[in-house]
N, C-alpha and C positions, 0 to 999 in steps of 0.2 A: 298440467297434470292429466288432462284428458287425452284421448287418442287423437290421431290426425283427422283433419277434415277430409271429406271424400274427394275434394279436388286438389288439395294441397299435399305435397310430399312431406313425409316426416322429417323433422330436423335431424333425427338420428342418422339419416342417410349420409350426412356430411361428417367426415372424420374430425375435422377441426372443431366443429360446434358440439360434437358428441360429448367430449370431456367436460365442456362448460355446462351443458344442460344436465348431464347425469350427475355432476357434482352437486348441483342444487337439490337433487332428489335423494342424495345419499343420507341415510339416517341410521341411528343406532336404536334398537328396540329394547325397552326395559319392562320388567314385570315386578310388581310389588308383592313380595312373599309374605308369609304369615308372621315373620319376625320384624316386619316393618322395614326391610331393606330391599333395595332394587337389585334384581337379578338381570344380568346382561344376557339377552336372548340372541344377540348376533347383530351383524351389520349388513345392510342391504339397501335396496332402492324402493321408494314408495311410488305407487301409482293408484289413481282412482279409476276403477273399472265401471263404465256406464251401465245403466240398467239393462239395456238390450244385450250387452255382451255377457252380463252375469245371469240373465234369465230370471230376475226377481223384480221386486217393486222398488228397491232402493239401490243407490250406487254403493259399491263396495270399496273399502280401503284395503289395499293389498301391499304387503311388504315382502319382497323376494330377496333371498340371500345373494350376496355378491359373489359367493364362492361356487355354488352349484345351481343357482336360480330356483331353488325350492322356496315354497311359500313359508315365511316365518309367521305371518299373521294375515288373516282374512276376516274382516269385520264390516258390518254395515256402517255407512256414514250416518252419524247421528245429527241431531239438531245442534245449532250453533252454541246454545247455552249449556250443552253437555261437555264442552271442551274448555280447558283452562290453559291459558298461555303463561309460561314462566320465563321471563326475560325475552330475548329476541330469537331463541333457537329451540325452545323446549315447549311441548304441548302435552298435557295429560288428560285422561278421561277414565271414567268408570264403566266397565263392561257389565251389562245386565242381561239376564235371560228370564223372561216371564216375570219381570219385576224384581228378581233376586240378583243382587250383586255377585258376580262371579270372578271379578278381578279388576285390578287397576293397572293401566298401561301408560307408558310414556314414550314419546318419540323425540330424540335429540337430533336436530338437523345439523349437517356439517356447515352450512351457510344459512344466514338469516333470510336470504332471498328465497330459499326453499320453503321455510315456514310461511313467508309472506304469500307465496303462490298457493299453498295449502289453505291458508286462512281466507284468501280471496275466493277460493273455490267454495268454501263453506258459506261465505256471505253472499255468494251469487255473482260477485264481480268477475271472477275468472272462470265460472262454470259455463261451458258452451251450451248453446241452445240445442234442443233435440234435433236429430238428423233430419226429420221430416220438415222442420221449420228453420233450417239453417239459413242464416243471412250472411251475405258476403259484403265486405267493406268496399271492394273495388270491382268494377266491371272489367270484362276483357277489353283490351285496347282496340280501337278502330280509328279510322282516319278522322272521324268527327269528334271523338271524345278524348283524344290524347291530351288536349289542353286542360280539360276538366280533371283528368287523372293526375296530371302534374300538379295542379293547384291543390287537389285533395290530399296528395301525399305530402306536400310541403306544409300543410296545416293539420296534419294528423296528430291526435293526442298521443301522448307517450304510451298509454296503456294499450293502444291498438296497434302498436308498431309490429309486434311479433306476429299477429294475425295477418296484417297487411303484407309482411315479408313472406309469410307462408303462401299467400295467394300469388305474389309476384314470382315465386319460384316454380309455380306449376308449369308444366310443359306447354299447356295451351297459351298461357300468358306470354312466355318467352318466345314461342314460335310466332305468335301474332306480332309481337314487338319487332322481331327481326324482319318479317315480311313487310311490315309497314315502312320500316327504314329503307329497305331496298326499293320499294315503290316510290317513296318520296324522293330518294336520291336520283332515281332514273327520270322522274318527272321534273326535278328541280324545284320542288315545293319547299321554299326557304322557311316559310312560317311553320309548317308542320315539322320540319327538321329542328327548328328552334324548340318547339314543344317537346319533341323527343329528347333533346338534350336536357331540358328541365326535368323531364320525367325520370330519365336514367340518373341524373344527378341526385334527385330526391330519393331514389331507390338506394343509392350508396349512402346517403345521409341518414337512412334508417338505422345504421350501425348494427346490422344483423349479419354476423359472420357467415352463416350458411348462404344467405342471399348474395353476398359479395363473392364468395367462392363460386357459386353457380354462374354468375355473370362473366366470370373470367375463365371458364372451362374452354377446352379446345374448340368445341363446336360453335361457340357464339362470341368469343372474346374479340375477334376482328371486327364484327359488327358493332359491338359495344364501344370499342375505341373509335370506330368510325362515327358513331353518334356523338361522342365527346369532342369530335373535331369542330362541331357547329356550336361553339361557345358564343352565346349572344353578348357576353361581356367583353369580348375582344373584337377588334376590327379584323377583317378577313386577311389582311397582310401579316398580322401577328399571330394568327392561329397556327397551331402545330399539327402537322400531318402525321398523326400517330400511326396509322396503318403503314404508311410509307417507311417510317423509321423502323418499326418492328419487323417489317418484311425485308427491307433492303439493308439498313445500316447495322442492325443487331445481328451478330454472328454467334451462333452457339458452337463452342469448341469443346470437344470431348477428348482430352489427351489419353485417357484410359477408358475403355469401353465399360459402360454401366449396364449391366444385364437386367437389373430390376426395372420393369416398365413403370411401376407405381412410383418408385423413387425418382425416376427421370421426369415423370409428369409433375411431381411435387416441386422439383427444381424449376421447371418452367413456370409453374404457378407462383412460386416465390418471386421470380423476376417480374412477372406482370403486376403483382401486388406492389412491389417497390416502385415500378414505373408509374403505376396509378397514383401512389402517394406523393412521389417526388416530382412528376412531370405533368400528368394529366389533370389532376384535381387539387394541386396544393393551394390554389387561390380561394377555393370555396369550401375547403374542409374545415369543420368546426372542431373543437377539442374532443368531443365524443367520437367523431368519425376518425380523427387522426389516431386516437388511442386504440380504437377497434382495429384499424389496419395494422398498427404497430404490433398489437398482440397476436394477430394472425401470422404476421411475418416472423415474430419471435418463436411461436410454436412450430411453424414449418421449419425454421432453421434448426431448432433443437432436434427435431425428428430426423432431418437430413444428416446432421453431423453424427448422431448416434448410429444411424444405419450404416454410414460410411465407415465409422470406427469398428463396428461389429463385423464388417466384411474383411476378413483377413486376406482373402485372395485379391481383393481390390488393392489393398495397401501394399502387398508384396509386389504386385505388378506395377504399381505406381513408382515405387522406389527402384525397381529394376530398370524402368525406362528413364528415370530422372537423371541417371548418370550420363545419358546421351541425348536427352531431349529437354531443352530449356523451357518448353511449354509446360511440362509437368511442374517445374519450379514455380511458374506463374499460377498454376492451379493450386499449389500448396499455399502460396501467399494469399490467394483469395479465400482459401479454406480457413487459414489462420485469422484473416480479417473478420470473417463472419463468426469465428469462434469467440470473439470478444463479447458477443451478445449472449453467450451461453451462461447458465447458472455457474457461479464461481466455483462451486464444489465439484462440478462435472468437467470444468475446463482442463485441469491438468491431465485427465485421463487420455484425451486425444493427443496431447503433447507427448505423453509417455509412450503411446503407441507408435508415434513416428520417431521419437528419440531412440527407441529400442531397435529400429530398423536402419539407424545410421544417418539421421537427419543432420547432426552437427558436422560430421566429416564432409557431407555433401556441401554444406554452407561454406566450410573452410576452403574447399576446392574452388568455389566460385568467387569468394571474397579475396583470396590471396593472389589472384591474377589481376594485373592492372588493366583497366578498361581502356581500349584504344578506339573502339567504334561505338556507334549509337546503340547497336544491339547488345554489345557487351556491357555497356553502362546500364541498360535496362535490366539485364540479368543480375548485375551486382546490386542494383536497387531492390530488386525482388528478394534476393538473398538477405540483404540488410533488414528489410521489413520483417521477414520471417524471424530473424535472430532477435530483433527488438521485441516482437510478440513473445518469443520464448523467454527472454530475460524478464519481461514485465510480468508475465503470468505464471512462469514456472522456472524461476532462477535456480532452484535446487538442482534441476536436471543439468544445467550448464555448469554449475559448480562441481558436480560429481564428475562430469566429463573432464573438466580441467584438472581436478585432483587425480583422476586416474592417469591422465597423460603425464603429470608431474611425477607421480609415483613410479611410472614405468621408465621414463627417460630422464628424469631430473628437471625437466623444463617443459612447459606446456606450449606447443606450437599454436594452439587455438587462441590462448590468451595473448601470446606474443603478436599474433595477427591482429587481434582486436586493439592492442595498444598501437600497432603500426598504422591502423586506420585513422588515428588522430592527426596524422600528418598527410592525409590524403588530399588530392587536389580539389575534390568536391567538398564544399563546406557542409552540405547536407549529410554526407557520409560521416564527416567529423562529428557533427552534433549527435547523430544516432549512436556512433561508437562511444562518445562520452556518456550519453545516457545509459548505455549498456554497462559501461564500467562502473558508473555510480551505483547501479543496481547490484553489480557483482560484488563490490567491496562493502556493501551495506551490511553491518553486523548488528543491526537493531534486534531487540528481543523478538524471538519467533522466527528469525531467519534460519534457513536450513542449509546444512552443508558448508558452514563458514570456515571450519578449521582447516580442512585440506585446501580450500581455495585460497585462504590467507597464506598458507605455506607456499603455494605455487607463486604467489605474487611477491612476497617479501623475502623468500629464502632462495630463489633461483636467479636473481639478477634482473628480473623483469621490472622492478621498481626503478632501477638505474636507467633502463630503456625508456621508462615513462617520463622521467625528468630530464632526459638528455637534450631535448630541444631547447631547454632554458639556458643552455650554455652559450648559444649563439647570440649575436647582437640583434637587437630589435630593429625591424624595418617597418615603420608605420605605413609605408606605401603598399605593403603586401598584406592584403586582407586575410588570405589563407593563413599566413604565419601568425598574425595577431589572434585570429580565432583559435588556432592550435594552442598558443600559450595561455589564452584565457581558460580554455577547457582543462588544460593540464593543472593550472593553479587551483581551479575549483575541485578537481578530483583529488589532488594532493591535500587540500584543506580538509576534505571529507576523511581521508585516510588518517590525518593527524588527529582530528576530533574523535575518531572512533577507535584508533589503535595506536596511541602515541608511543607506547613503550616499544613496539616493534618498528615504528618508523624512525625513532630517534637515532639508532646507529646508521641507518641508511641516509638520513638527512645529514648527519655529521660527515659521512663519507663523501656525499655529493655536494657539500656546502650549500644545502638547499636554501637556507634563509638568506645567505649572501646573494645567491642567484636571483631569487624572487625580488630582493631589494633592488638589485641592478635593473631588473625589468621595470619595476615601478618608477625608478629614477630616469630611465631613458626613453619613456614613451609618453605620448600625450593622448593616447586612445583611452577614453573614459571606461568602456567596458573592461578593458584589460586592467586598468588601475583599480577598479572596483573588485576584480577577481583577486588581485594581490592583497587588498585590504581584508577581504574575507579570509585569505590564508593567514594573515597576521593575527586576526581575531581568533581564528581556530587555534593558533599556537598559544595564545593567552588562556583560552578556555579549555585546553587539553588537560590541565592539571599536572603537567610535567614541567618542573622548574627549568629544565635545560632549554626548552623552547623559549620561555619568557626571558631568560638571561641572554639567550642568543639574539633576541631583538635589541637588547640594550648594547651588547658588545658590537654588533654589526651596524650600529647607528641607524637603525631602521626608522626611529622616530624623527631623526633629522630630515630624512627624505620625505616622510609623511607630512611634517610641518611645512616643508617647502611646497609640497603639493597643495596643502591647505591654504597657504598664502597665495598661490597662483590662481585659486578659484574664488578669491574674494571679490573679483570684479563683477560677479553676479550679485545684484542688489538683494534678491530674494533667496539666494543660495541655490545649490543644486544637489544632485545625488551624491557626488563625491564628498562634499562638505558634510552631508548627513551621515555618511558611512564613517568618516573620520571622527565626528562628534560621538557617534555610537561607540566607537572603539575607546575613546577617552572615558565615556560614561561607564563602560564595562570595567575599565581599570579602577575607577572610583568606587563603583558599586561592589565589586568583589574584593577591593582593597588589596591589590597586588602591590605591596608596600615598596619594594625596591624599584618597580617600574614607576610608581607615582613619585618616588624620591628622585629618580633620574629625570623625569619630565619637569618637575618643579624646581630643580637645581640647575641641571645642565641647560635646559631649554626654557628657563624661567623668563628670560628676556623676550623670547619669541611668543610665549603664551600669555604673558602678562597683559599685552595689549588687547587680548580678546576676553578678559575677565568681565568687563562691563557689558559686553555684547552677548556672550554666550553663558548661560547659567551652568552648563556642564563644565566649562573650564574653571569657573569660580568654585564649584563644588570640589573639583579635583585639588585645588590649592587648599581648601579647607580640610579635606581629608589628609593631605600631607602634613598640615599643622597638627592635626589630632594625632597622627602617628608619631610626630616628634615629641609631643607632650607625653604620650604614653611611654615612649622609649626613655625619656628623661626620668620618669617616675620609676620605671621598672628595670633600669639598667643595672646589672650586677657589678659588684666591685671586683675587679680583676685580682686585687691583692688578698681578697678574702677577709678584709677588716670589718665587714658588716655582716650581721647575722641574717640579713634578708637574702632570699634566694630569688632567682629569676622566675617569672610566672610559668607554671606548667612543669617545673622541675622539683623533684623530691630529693630527700637525702639519699635514698637508695640509688636514684639515677646518678647523683654526683659521685657516690662511692664507687659505683660500677664504672663510670667513666675514668675515675682516678686509678682504679685497679688495672684496667686494660690499657690505659695510655701511659701509665707510669713506667719508669725504668727500674728493673730489679736491682742493678748495682747501686743506683742512686738511693734506693730505699734502704739497702743494707749499709751503705756508707754513711748516710745522714738520715737517721730515722726521725729526727725532730722536724716537725712541720713549721711553716712560717707562723709567726705570732698571730693570734686572733683576738681582736678587741671585744670587749664586753659591750653589749647593747642594752641600755637602760638598766644597768646594774645587774644583769644576768649574763651568765656565761653563754657563749654561742653554742648552738647544738652540735653534738659530736657527730661527725660523718659516720654513716653505717655502710657496711659492705652490702651492695645490692646485686641484683642480676641473678645469674644462674647459680652462683656459688653460695649465695646467702642462705640457702635452705639446708646446708649440710654441716651446721655447727654441731659439735659434740663435746664431750668432757675434755678431750685432748686440747681443744682450743682454749678453754678456761685455764687449764693447767699451764699451757704455754704462755698465756698472758701474765700469769702470776710469776713465772720464773724469768720472764724476759726483762732485762734491765736496759735502760737507755745507754747507748754507746756514745762516746765522745767523737766529735767529727775529726777527720784527719786534718793534717796541717795544710794539705793542698786544697781543701774544700772550704768555702766561705758559707757562713750561715745567713739565711734570709732574715733580716731584722727590720721590723716596721719602725720607721723614724718617729712615728707618733707615740711609741711606747715609752719615750723619755728615759731610755737607758735601762729599762727593766729587762730581765732575761726573757728569752723566747718562751712561748707557751709550752705547757707540759707535753713531753714527747710520748706519753703513754698511749695516745691515740695512734701514733705512727707505729709504735711497737706492737700494739694490738693488731693493727692491720697486717703487719708483716708476719706476726705469729699465726693469724688466721689463714693468711695466704700459704704459709709453710705447711700448716696442718691440712689444708685442702689438697695440696700437691702430694702429701704423704698418703692421703686416702685414695687418691687417684693417680696411680703411677703414670698413666698416659699424659696427664697434664704436667707432672713433674718432668717427664722425659722431654716434653716439648720445651718446657722452661729451661731445662739443662742444655738442650740443644741450641737454644737461642741465646744462652748466656755466654759471653766471651770469657776467655781464661783470665786469671787474676792479673798477669803481667802482659796481657796482649793489648796492643794498641787498637783503639776503636777507630 
């Protein structure tokens, strides 16, 4: 909170540390009004002005506005007992003038570390000594005391780290350190060089961002890395020559000229920080130092990306040269790689900036050409890496591009190219393309741009291209072919699980279930078998009965049981057995009744031998028995002799079904229904007309019911008589007459319905 020492530079001179330090000092000032409510006086930064600077007897507490740097508050620092802490971020006090209270103020710190610094200052722990009595923690380095300095820094208390870092940043300290290193290296003083290594290592372990940045600036970074070459924990043969690597091996490439000198310096600084973390000091970094370096790198990267994105001239020149210079493509890949560390909410902005300048057409031109040389393969790999980042972090941009292509030409060349990459000779390209397609077809909640993208995949014939490789016979010796089929099965399984209604006609047209079943039956490759099992499970879980019945009709379970038998040689089982048992458990748990019936009847002999060994198989048989018992209890009588109805059906449902499924001529010729038995001494309930036409009854219907009389059946028609009726006449035909009258009245009220009925009714003497 105090000003800088006379020898140490201010921390605020370092851009990276400025935001961290100033954030701790950021406060909001409140004043208690006469109504007992807190008035917001503004937001600013707090500082304690020493007595010499203020010209008085006491230190002053000053709050300056963050907008215009004007003073929001200037007051004398009071005794400690005059302040009250509330929680971990608020302090309050009463302001007095000549013993009279003039107001109550409160400071709310943005971070609790800021309140801790202020409180330490009040208690005297953080208050610096007067300038005339200022004491330094460290002496300036010399040939004789560098060993003592290294030991002092390694055992320094945590509360003194910031002061020690400030002293190490001074120009006098850094200059002497570099001069001593040059002298020791020229003289070959191994002991002093070891002490220098320990000293510099301890300086990095102080975890002070300004000090780390200072040691890696252009004027001293070579000497600092030279000192780190003398690691006493490694033998000389295993020590890394950092200066030689940075000067000779590392090559800075600039495909597009960067005019901003500060931005270029920040890029160099970021590379040195990463090299320090990953190569120079990974063995000795503790958690605090590692986190400090990572935070500096993250902040630098975010600033670099934002400045590049804001430079429209730079991006325009980059894409202008990308069409003819593959090095620009490598630059974009590196740019996208580091963009993964950005805050998620800011990441799509840089992808949008490049997408608007034609990034995806550039990628299409690189990926659609087959690689013949090592250089062309590297270009394709770079383009694929960029596409994968775009699909992972901003798939809506890719979906929009594909939808626009499909709307313009009926078929998306970009999506067709992505599907074609599944058959590429490089298995790595195949895997990346499959990952991209999975992200592309993902229709989970929150996914953007799915509608047009799905149309481009399912309505333009590209799904047929996707499953086309499954037509060929399987060759277990071809690793590329096996990998391709495995990826296709996984992608199609995802399509079925997320959009079964649209996949169903395409699967029927391509005999998809039959092809996948043949793949499972003709291969011994376990990853491919597992992929087919995942597809079959997706069919059962899709909620579409067509897929589940297709598994039964194509005898898929026969193939799966044969695979299950073939894997029994493993005493403890394997992943294929587990996947198949999971499939059976899914059938049992969700009670897919017709599949369970198929398994427990057609394949009962094959599964019965596993009932005692696997609990899943035993539960499947138990579930099948429960289904049979339920069906026996609730099975409806086909002849209608019982008053009981099937579960879930009402009289309205039965009447509606009878109305729409019945024949008009048959109803007129024989209005008498089949006899209905009485149940428990009561007449069976009369069927009611349900559905859409039930709500239009009127007085004409009742009149028609009264006037309608039963007609005798014709001589060419036979009546349905229940043998159990013991010769009694059939049931009362009034119900049938009523239905016919209501049907006629309904068609009279609605000419359109009558016209349809008349159009569908054959002539009286016409042969059906």
